[in-house]
N, C-alpha and C positions, 0 to 999 in steps of 0.2 A: 483447427481452426485456425480459420485466419482472425487477429487483432484491428480495433480500429483502430490509430494513431488522429487522438484530436490534438490541435492549443484550447488551454482554457483554464479554468481554473472545477480542481480535480473535485473540491462543495458544489457545484455548480454542476456538474450529470447529472442527469433522467437517467438514474439506476440504482438496483436494492439497494447495493452491499460497496463499498470502497474499502481500497486501499490502503491502508498508515504506514508507509517505513518507520520504522523502533528501534530502535536497539538491540537489543539479548535478554536490557531490562532485570540489571546483575545493579543501578544503581535506582537508591527507591525514586518513581517519577518526580516526586514532587523539589529534589534537587536539582531538574534537568533542570534550565533555561528549556524549553521548545525553541524548536527551528522550523523552520521551513513549512513542511505540511502539519507534521505533527504542533507544531505554533498554531497555523490555519482553525485545523479542529479541533483541539482548546479552545478558542475565540471566540466562535461556534456552537460548540456542540455543548459546554462547560466541563468539569472537573470529571462527568460521572461515566463515562469513558475506561480515562486514565486511573479509576480510581478501580476498581470491574478488573481492567488486565493489570496491576496491582497487587491482587487477592490472587492472578492465573501463575506470581509469581513467577521468575527469569525462561529465558521464550531461546530454545537452543538454537547458533544460528547459521542461517533457512528456516526455521520455524514458523511457525505461526497458528496464533488462534483473534478466536472470534470475541469482542464485546454487543452492548448496547450502546447504541449513536449518540445518545444524550440527548443536547436542544435538533439537531443535524434531522431530519427529511429521513431519510437510507432506515432499507431492517437491521443493519449493522458496520462494525465497524474491524474487518478483515486485519488487523496488528502486524505485521510482518517484522521476525531481524536479521535486515539486510545488511548490517556489514558491525563489524566485528568490533573486539574490543577497542582496539586501541582508532572507530570509527574512521577505518577503510569499508568499504566493499568490494566485492572481485568479483569475473566470475558468478562461477561456483555458488556464492554466497545471493548473488541475484536469481540464479535461475533456482537452487530449491525453495525460493522467499515466494515468484511467481507459483511453480506449482504444489507449494503448501498452503499459499492460499484459493486455488482453483481445489486443489481433496477441498474445504471445507465447502466452497460454496456450492463443489455440489455435491455434496451430503444435505445439503443444507436445502437445495430446489432452488437455488435464487438461477434468475433468467440475467442475468445482467450485471456485469462491476464493473468497477474504472480503477487502475494503478497510475498510481506518478510517478517516476520516473528512480524507480529502485538505489539508490546509495550516488544518485547523481547529486544528491547535493552539500551536504556531512560525511557522507560517505564517502567525497575525493574521486567519485568516476567520472566520464567527459559521456553527458551527455551521448553523445552515438553512440560510444559503443555500447551501455546502457539499452538503447533501444534497443539495437539490434540483439541481444541477450536474451532478452521481455521479449518481443515479437516470439523469435527464434523459440525460447520457449511453449509458448500460445499455438502456435503452429502443429509441434507436437501432442496438442491437448486437442480431444475428444470432450466437448461441450457444444451442449445444444443449443444457449444463449450468449450473448452476446459479448464477447472481451472488451474495453477501453483503456489504453494507456491513457495518456494525458501530461502534454509538454503544458507544463501551467505557461500561461502570458493570461497578462491583464485583460477579461474586455474581450477576448475573443471566444470563440471556436471552428473553427474551420476542419475538415473531413480528411483525412488523405486515403 
């Protein structure tokens, strides 16, 4: 599958499900200061997705779980653990996170999914490298729907 790379806001994408770049969920969610994608989701979706996520327990590095979307218009949110205990991403954790999210999307028969750059914010990964790893991984996956990688840019939505 060929992913679409767009510039814009993950939460404004016209897709069925979005991906939240989360941590390994070891620290209780209410103690974390939400940043980046998670912070934006919390502000717009409310606390319900994070409460549901907490009930699911720790997510292994590179793993994924799905929750409801709270007040967001999506069918769900797939939370991936793309950063390790030292708040760092790696090529393996990013690639595994993409595969895990896509496995859920496939199992739930979603037709469209949007990803942020996993591990490029709090995880310290360079955006260009993360985009390359994610694009490469998505190209190796068979998926009949649309997968987008969203580079955050406020107020724009250009496709490449």
